[in-house]
C-alpha positions in Angstrom: 129.5 17.0 49.7 132.7 14.9 48.4 135.5 17.7 46.2 134.6 16.5 42.7 134.9 18.7 39.8 132.4 20.8 39.0 129.8 19.8 36.6 127.8 22.1 34.3 124.4 21.3 34.3 120.8 22.5 32.6 117.7 22.0 34.5 114.4 21.6 32.5 111.5 23.3 34.3 113.3 25.3 37.1 110.7 26.6 38.8 108.9 24.4 40.6 109.5 24.0 44.4 112.0 20.8 44.7 113.5 21.8 40.9 114.0 25.5 42.1 116.0 24.1 45.3 117.8 21.7 44.1 119.4 24.1 41.2 120.4 26.2 44.1 122.1 23.5 45.8 123.6 22.1 43.2 125.0 26.0 42.4 126.3 26.5 46.1 128.1 23.4 46.1 129.9 25.0 43.3 128.2 23.7 40.2 127.7 26.0 36.9 123.5 25.8 37.0 121.4 26.9 33.9 117.5 26.4 33.7 114.9 27.4 31.9 111.0 27.0 32.4 108.0 29.2 30.8 106.6 29.8 34.4 108.0 30.8 37.2 106.0 31.7 40.7 107.3 33.3 43.7 108.9 32.4 46.0 110.7 30.3 43.1 111.2 33.6 41.2 112.9 35.3 44.0 115.0 32.6 45.2 116.7 32.0 42.0 116.5 35.6 41.3 119.1 36.0 44.7 121.4 33.3 43.7 121.6 34.6 40.2 120.6 31.3 37.9 116.8 33.2 37.1 116.5 32.5 33.3 116.7 35.7 31.6 113.8 34.9 29.7 110.7 32.6 30.0 110.1 29.7 27.6 112.7 27.0 26.4 115.0 27.9 23.7 117.3 25.2 21.6 120.5 27.4 22.2 120.3 26.5 25.9 121.7 23.0 25.1 125.5 23.2 24.5 127.6 20.4 23.8 130.0 21.4 27.3 126.5 20.1 29.2 128.1 17.5 31.3 124.0 16.6 32.1 120.4 17.9 32.5 118.1 17.0 34.4 114.5 17.3 33.3 111.4 18.0 35.8 108.3 16.0 35.7 106.2 19.1 34.3 108.9 18.6 30.9 107.1 17.5 27.9 108.6 14.6 25.9 108.2 17.3 22.7 110.1 20.3 24.6 112.6 21.5 21.9 115.7 21.6 24.8 115.0 17.8 26.2 114.8 16.8 22.0 118.2 18.8 21.6 120.0 16.8 24.7 119.0 13.5 23.3 120.4 14.8 20.1 123.9 15.7 21.5 123.9 12.5 23.5 124.0 14.5 26.7 123.2 12.1 29.5 119.6 12.9 31.0 118.8 12.4 34.4 114.9 12.9 36.4 115.6 14.7 39.7 114.8 11.4 41.9 117.2 9.7 39.5 119.8 11.8 40.5 119.0 12.0 43.8 120.1 8.2 43.9 123.3 9.6 41.9 124.3 11.8 44.3 123.0 9.4 48.0 125.0 6.7 46.6 126.8 6.0 49.7 123.9 6.9 52.1 121.5 5.2 54.1 118.3 5.8 52.0 114.4 6.5 54.1 111.7 7.2 52.0 108.5 8.4 53.0 105.5 7.2 51.1 101.5 6.5 51.4 98.8 8.3 49.5 98.8 10.9 52.5 100.6 12.2 55.8 104.3 11.6 53.6 105.3 15.1 53.9 104.4 15.7 57.7 105.8 12.5 58.5 109.2 13.6 56.7 109.2 16.7 58.6 108.3 14.9 62.0 111.8 13.3 61.4 113.6 16.4 60.3 112.7 18.2 63.0 113.8 15.5 65.6 117.0 15.2 64.3 117.6 18.2 64.0 116.5 18.8 67.6 119.5 16.7 68.8 122.2 18.2 65.5 122.1 14.7 63.3 123.4 15.6 60.1 121.3 14.5 57.7 120.4 15.5 54.1 116.4 15.1 52.7 114.3 16.3 50.0 110.8 17.1 51.1 107.7 18.5 48.9 106.8 21.1 51.3 108.2 24.2 53.1 109.0 22.8 56.7 109.3 24.7 60.0 112.8 25.5 60.7 114.2 24.8 57.1 114.6 27.3 54.2 115.0 25.0 51.2 113.1 21.7 50.4 116.3 20.1 49.0 119.4 19.7 51.0 122.5 17.1 49.8 125.7 16.9 51.1 128.1 14.4 53.2 125.9 13.2 55.3 125.8 10.0 56.0 121.6 9.8 55.3 119.1 11.2 53.4 115.2 11.0 54.6 113.0 11.5 51.4 109.6 12.2 50.6 108.9 9.4 48.1 105.7 10.6 45.7 104.4 7.8 43.9 103.5 9.8 40.7 105.2 9.3 37.5 108.7 10.3 37.5 109.4 11.8 33.6 108.4 11.7 30.5 111.4 9.4 29.9 110.7 7.2 33.0 106.8 6.4 33.4 107.3 4.6 36.9 107.0 5.7 40.0 109.4 8.3 41.6 109.9 6.4 44.9 110.8 3.2 42.9 114.0 5.0 41.9 115.6 5.8 45.2 116.3 2.2 46.4 115.8 2.5 50.1 117.0 0.8 52.7 114.0 1.7 54.9 110.4 2.5 53.9 107.4 3.8 55.7 104.0 3.3 54.1 101.1 5.6 55.8 98.4 4.5 54.1 97.3 2.9 50.4 94.2 5.2 48.9 93.7 5.3 45.2 94.9 8.4 44.3 95.8 10.2 40.5 93.7 8.7 38.4 94.4 10.7 35.3 97.5 7.8 35.6 96.4 5.0 37.4 93.1 5.2 36.2 92.2 1.6 37.7 92.7 1.5 42.0 94.3 -2.5 41.6 96.7 -0.2 39.1 97.4 2.0 41.8 97.9 -0.2 44.1 100.7 -2.5 41.8 102.8 0.4 42.3 103.6 0.0 46.4 103.1 -3.7 45.8 106.4 -3.1 43.6 107.7 -0.8 46.2 107.6 -3.0 48.6 109.1 -6.1 46.1 112.4 -3.9 46.2 112.9 -3.2 50.0 116.2 -5.3 50.3 117.1 -8.4 52.6 117.5 -6.9 56.0 115.6 -3.9 54.8 112.5 -2.4 57.3 109.0 -2.1 56.0 107.4 0.5 58.5 103.7 1.1 58.0 100.2 1.7 59.7 98.7 -1.5 60.7 95.2 0.1 60.9 94.9 0.5 56.4 94.1 -2.7 55.2 95.6 -2.3 52.0 99.2 -2.2 53.1 98.8 -5.2 55.5 97.3 -7.3 52.2 100.4 -6.7 50.4 102.7 -7.4 53.2 101.1 -10.7 53.7 101.5 -12.0 50.1 104.3 -9.6 48.8 107.0 -9.9 51.2 110.1 -11.5 51.9 110.9 -13.2 54.9 113.9 -11.9 55.5 112.3 -7.9 55.8 111.9 -6.7 59.3 108.0 -5.3 59.6 107.1 -2.8 61.4 103.3 -2.1 62.5 102.3 1.6 64.0 99.4 2.8 64.9 98.9 5.9 66.5 100.7 7.5 69.6 98.3 8.0 72.7 96.4 11.4 73.5 94.3 12.8 75.5 92.7 16.4 74.9 91.7 19.3 77.4 91.0 22.8 77.0 91.1 22.0 72.9 94.9 21.3 73.5 96.3 17.9 72.9 98.1 16.2 75.3 100.8 13.0 74.2 100.8 10.3 77.2 104.1 8.6 77.9 104.7 6.8 81.0 101.8 8.2 82.9 103.3 11.9 81.6 101.3 14.3 79.6 103.3 15.9 76.6 101.7 18.7 75.3 101.9 19.4 71.2 101.4 22.0 68.6 99.4 19.7 67.0 95.9 17.5 66.7 93.6 15.1 64.7 94.0 11.2 65.1 95.6 11.8 61.1 98.5 12.9 63.1 99.0 10.7 65.8 99.3 8.1 63.5 101.8 10.4 61.6 103.8 11.1 64.7 103.7 7.0 65.6 105.1 6.0 62.1 107.6 8.9 62.2 109.0 8.0 65.8 109.5 3.9 64.7 111.7 5.4 61.7 113.7 7.9 64.2 113.4 4.8 66.1 116.1 2.7 63.5 117.9 6.0 63.6 119.2 6.2 66.8 116.5 8.3 68.6 114.8 6.5 71.6 111.3 7.2 72.5 112.6 9.3 75.6 114.5 11.4 73.5 111.6 11.6 70.5 108.7 13.0 73.2 111.3 15.8 74.8 112.1 16.6 71.1 108.4 16.9 69.2 106.9 19.1 72.4 107.6 22.2 69.5 107.0 20.4 66.6 104.6 22.5 64.1 103.3 21.0 61.1 104.9 22.2 57.5 103.1 25.0 55.1 99.1 24.4 54.5 98.9 21.2 56.4 96.4 21.9 59.1 97.6 26.1 59.0 95.9 28.1 61.9 95.5 31.5 59.4 93.0 32.9 62.4 92.5 31.7 65.7 90.7 34.0 68.0 87.9 32.4 70.2 85.1 33.2 68.1 86.4 32.1 65.2 89.0 30.3 63.4 90.6 29.6 59.9 92.3 27.2 58.7 94.0 25.8 55.5 94.7 22.6 54.4 96.9 21.0 51.2 94.2 17.8 51.5 92.3 17.2 48.2 91.5 13.5 48.4 89.2 12.0 50.0 90.4 10.2 52.8 92.1 13.6 53.4 89.1 15.7 53.5 87.8 13.2 55.8 90.8 12.6 58.6 91.2 16.7 58.3 87.2 17.8 59.3 87.6 15.0 61.7 90.2 16.6 63.2 89.5 20.4 63.6 85.5 18.9 64.9 86.7 16.8 67.2 89.0 19.1 68.6 87.0 22.4 68.7 83.3 21.8 69.5 82.2 24.4 67.0 80.3 24.6 63.2 82.1 24.2 60.6 82.1 25.3 57.2 84.6 23.6 54.9 85.4 25.4 51.7 87.2 22.3 49.5 88.5 22.8 46.1 88.2 20.4 43.4 91.9 21.1 41.8 93.6 18.0 41.0 93.1 16.2 37.8 91.6 13.2 39.5 88.6 14.8 41.9 87.9 17.3 38.0 87.1 13.7 36.6 83.5 12.6 37.0 84.8 8.9 36.9 87.1 9.4 40.4 83.7 11.5 41.5 82.2 8.6 43.5 85.3 8.2 45.6 84.3 11.8 47.2 81.3 10.4 48.7 80.4 11.0 52.5 84.0 12.5 53.0 82.8 15.7 53.4 79.7 14.5 55.9 80.8 15.8 58.8 81.0 19.4 58.1 77.8 21.5 59.4 77.8 23.0 55.8 80.1 22.7 52.6 81.2 25.1 50.0 82.4 23.1 47.0 84.7 25.1 44.8 84.5 24.2 41.2 86.9 26.7 39.1 84.9 27.4 35.7 88.8 28.8 34.3 90.4 25.5 35.3 87.4 23.3 33.2 88.0 25.7 30.2 91.9 25.5 30.2 91.8 21.5 30.3 88.7 20.9 28.6 86.9 18.9 31.5 83.1 18.6 31.3 81.3 21.3 33.3 80.6 19.9 36.6 77.0 19.9 37.6 75.6 20.6 41.0 73.0 17.7 41.0 76.6 15.9 40.2 77.8 16.9 43.4 75.1 16.1 45.7 75.4 12.7 44.2 78.7 11.7 44.2 79.4 13.4 47.6 76.2 12.5 49.4 75.6 15.7 51.0 72.7 18.7 51.3 74.0 21.6 53.2 76.2 22.9 50.2 77.1 25.8 47.9 78.6 25.4 44.6 81.1 28.4 43.7 83.1 28.6 40.0 85.1 32.1 40.8 86.5 34.0 43.5 83.9 36.7 43.7 81.1 34.0 43.8 83.6 32.6 46.9 83.5 35.5 48.6 79.8 36.1 48.4 79.1 32.8 49.8 81.7 32.8 52.8 80.5 36.4 53.5 77.0 35.4 54.5 76.0 36.3 57.9 75.2 32.8 58.7 78.4 31.7 59.1 79.2 33.9 61.8 79.7 31.5 64.8 81.6 29.1 62.0 85.0 28.0 62.2 86.4 28.3 58.2 88.4 25.2 56.9 89.6 25.4 53.4 90.9 22.6 51.5 93.0 22.7 48.0 96.2 21.8 46.1 95.5 24.8 44.3 94.8 28.4 45.4 91.1 28.9 44.8 91.7 30.7 41.4 93.8 33.5 43.8 92.0 34.2 46.4 93.2 35.3 49.5 91.9 33.3 52.4 94.0 36.0 54.4 93.0 39.3 52.9 89.4 37.7 53.6 90.9 37.6 56.6 92.1 41.1 57.4 88.9 42.6 55.5 86.5 40.2 58.0 
């Protein structure tokens, strides 16, 4: 980064995956960093300790905010009544959300934002992989651990930055989606499917956020979009400046052979380490972005042979001929459907899907009808609903009959605690099944790896 005077920065909610990496990056660039949070788990806890910025005690305290601070950065989990946030306001200390601060530090960069209801992390990671393969200098912000990269955030003097752009709210002080803060030059939109019901309680409100994203694209900017998504196509027909370059993509041509996926390019067959139609779409979108950054298709196909999916994106935890066990971050209806479809089509074997209703949207009965037929390709399904989380969030109990009606499924079981889950998946009737665990949570701490070791 530019040689500037070191800043004194306090980060409220420092324990998040992005926030703690941001803190480490800022300290490594010579700044003086302090932080606070009420919950910090590994690997964030370990990483903060290594860099000597782990808070001495958990919690938020008024005396953490000093007059000599240059500014405060707040995470999205910071509450409006946070005592440190209130003190920073009282002392007139500048306050930034992390998207605002990323924009501030990337004023002179080409900003590429990857948006959409699904596939953001995978597309971002593909772009990062290819740029690194060719030793291109770039910064990035991504929401999961990417193979070949130690951190989720890199900020330097690089001329471009690749940003995974989330549509969730920025902070308690800024109620617009994060992706509206970055002022992109290039934006990719992978698909639009109603999500974040707890914030956008109608699809119309959710769709409006993407309309706003399209509208802030500058003249001579680029919008790269999935041409198979009708919601995106409708927006681009009605809400776009004619001077903006629209670049559609579909999916890369591929075949399956002996359980492997091969891309087809000019009669050449290129073996890759990922599978599923949705991932062929993700590859196609990333390829279009990389074309804009000077990476020709020939170079793209060479680099992509070594790409591996990010952490918990169709991650293979157990790979034997008689059984394969997968873990995926899928939580929305379209993600469930595409992930199940990918495993079923790649491996011609019966599939047990284990899905945890964990997000605020998925645990809301008004949103549950959106899951209709999302798991119907599974041969058997286990729906995990944490009694603990329902109690902690003061939510209504979801009955077995609710699941049967909303999901339109008959071959299923409901589990409400880890012991229940272990009992059901250990049933001998699943001995010849592949297993697919899907959740944005962790099944109340259930250890899939420990289950694999014992079975």
